[in-house]
C-alpha positions as CSV (number, residue, x, y, z in Angstrom):
1,M,11.3,25.5,33.3
2,K,13.0,25.1,30.0
3,R,13.1,21.3,30.3
4,E,9.4,21.1,31.0
5,L,8.6,23.2,28.2
6,Y,10.6,21.0,25.7
7,A,8.8,18.0,27.3
8,L,5.5,19.7,26.3
9,F,6.5,20.2,23.0
10,A,7.8,16.7,22.5
11,G,4.6,15.3,24.1
12,G,2.5,17.5,21.8
13,L,4.7,16.7,18.7
14,F,4.2,13.0,19.6
15,G,0.5,13.2,20.0
16,V,0.1,15.0,16.6
17,G,2.2,12.2,15.1
18,L,0.0,9.7,16.6
19,F,-3.1,11.3,15.2
20,I,-2.0,12.0,11.8
21,S,-0.6,8.5,11.4
22,G,-3.9,7.0,12.4
23,M,-2.7,5.2,15.6
24,T,-5.4,6.8,17.4
25,E,-8.0,5.1,15.2
26,T,-9.0,1.8,16.9
27,D,-9.9,0.3,13.2
28,K,-6.5,1.1,11.7
29,V,-4.8,-0.6,14.4
30,Q,-6.9,-3.6,14.6
31,G,-6.4,-3.6,10.7
32,W,-2.8,-4.0,11.2
33,L,-3.2,-6.8,13.7
34,D,-5.6,-8.8,11.2
35,V,-3.0,-10.5,9.4
36,F,-5.3,-13.5,8.3
37,G,-8.2,-11.1,7.1
38,Q,-8.0,-7.6,5.6
39,W,-4.6,-6.7,6.7
40,D,-3.4,-3.0,6.5
41,P,0.2,-2.8,6.3
42,T,0.3,1.0,6.4
43,L,1.1,1.1,10.3
44,A,4.7,-0.5,9.4
45,F,5.6,3.0,8.2
46,V,4.7,4.3,11.7
47,M,6.8,1.6,13.3
48,G,9.7,2.2,10.9
49,G,9.3,5.9,11.7
50,A,9.9,5.1,15.3
51,I,12.5,2.5,15.1
52,I,14.8,3.9,12.5
53,P,15.5,7.4,14.4
54,M,15.7,5.6,17.7
55,F,18.4,3.3,16.4
56,F,20.4,6.4,15.2
57,A,19.4,8.1,18.5
58,W,20.8,5.3,20.8
59,R,24.1,5.3,18.8
60,Y,24.3,9.2,19.1
61,T,23.7,9.2,23.0
62,N,26.8,7.0,23.7
63,N,29.0,8.8,26.3
64,R,27.0,11.9,26.0
65,Q,24.7,13.8,28.5
66,P,21.3,15.3,27.6
67,V,21.5,18.9,26.5
68,L,18.6,19.7,29.2
69,G,20.1,17.9,32.0
70,G,19.5,14.4,33.6
71,D,20.6,11.2,32.3
72,F,19.5,9.3,29.1
73,P,17.5,6.2,30.2
74,A,19.4,3.0,30.4
75,K,19.7,0.9,27.2
76,P,17.0,-2.0,27.3
77,D,18.3,-5.5,28.3
78,P,18.5,-7.3,25.1
79,K,17.8,-10.7,26.8
80,V,14.5,-12.2,25.9
81,G,13.2,-13.5,29.3
82,R,10.1,-14.8,30.8
83,N,8.9,-11.2,32.1
84,L,9.4,-9.9,28.5
85,I,7.4,-12.7,26.7
86,I,4.5,-12.5,29.5
87,G,4.3,-8.7,29.2
88,S,4.6,-8.4,25.5
89,T,2.0,-11.2,25.2
90,L,-0.5,-9.2,27.6
91,F,0.2,-5.7,26.0
92,G,-0.3,-7.3,22.5
93,M,-3.7,-8.8,23.7
94,G,-5.0,-5.7,25.2
95,W,-3.9,-3.8,22.1
96,G,-5.6,-6.1,19.8
97,L,-8.7,-6.1,21.8
98,A,-8.9,-2.6,22.2
99,G,-7.1,-1.2,19.2
100,L,-5.1,1.2,21.4
101,C,-2.0,1.4,23.2
102,P,-1.0,4.0,25.9
103,G,0.1,6.8,23.7
104,P,-2.7,6.7,21.5
105,S,-5.3,6.2,24.2
106,I,-4.2,9.5,26.0
107,A,-4.0,11.4,22.7
108,S,-7.7,10.1,22.0
109,L,-9.1,11.0,25.3
110,S,-10.4,14.4,24.2
111,Y,-12.8,13.0,21.1
112,G,-13.0,9.4,22.0
113,G,-16.0,9.5,24.3
114,W,-16.4,7.2,27.3
115,P,-15.0,4.1,25.6
116,H,-11.6,5.7,25.5
117,W,-11.8,7.0,29.2
118,L,-12.9,3.4,30.3
119,F,-9.9,2.1,28.4
120,F,-7.5,4.7,30.1
121,A,-8.8,3.9,33.6
122,A,-8.3,0.2,32.9
123,M,-4.9,1.0,31.6
124,I,-4.0,3.1,34.7
125,S,-5.2,0.2,37.0
126,G,-3.0,-2.3,35.2
127,M,0.1,0.1,35.6
128,I,-0.8,0.4,39.4
129,F,-1.4,-3.4,39.8
130,A,1.2,-4.6,37.4
131,P,4.1,-4.3,39.9
132,R,2.4,-6.1,42.8
133,F,1.6,-9.0,40.2
134,R,5.1,-9.0,39.0
135,E,6.5,-9.4,42.5
136,R,4.1,-12.3,43.3
137,L,4.9,-13.9,40.0
138,D,8.9,-13.5,40.7
139,S,8.3,-14.9,44.2
140,M,6.7,-18.0,42.7
141,V,9.2,-18.8,40.0
142,P,13.0,-19.1,40.6
143,A,15.0,-16.1,39.1
144,E,16.6,-16.8,35.7
């Protein structure tokens, strides 16, 4: 139960951070992506606020166990491969078209109206069908 309470607190803190930083506002996100138009660089602070602490967190977790049990997630593969390029391209296209990514889309469900629910349903559908699509893609192309 203690672990779930900390997870609830962390998720709520994350959601509040997304809301305060403007990540739940589609105009703010699309302004960040509009490099050749009216570019809004303020979301760089949000990204820095995520990347810098995570850099130190990964270093701190070396050979340690989580205080609340379980295991830390494995470090991501630093290799840039076909799946990373295809997946990040599709993610970026969806992010640019809708102005939302998974975390902010969940945080904005309570006030965003039906378009946010539609985005959320499409995102969940993509998460369900993506592994099948990847299996099919992997079977068509030889392993790297």
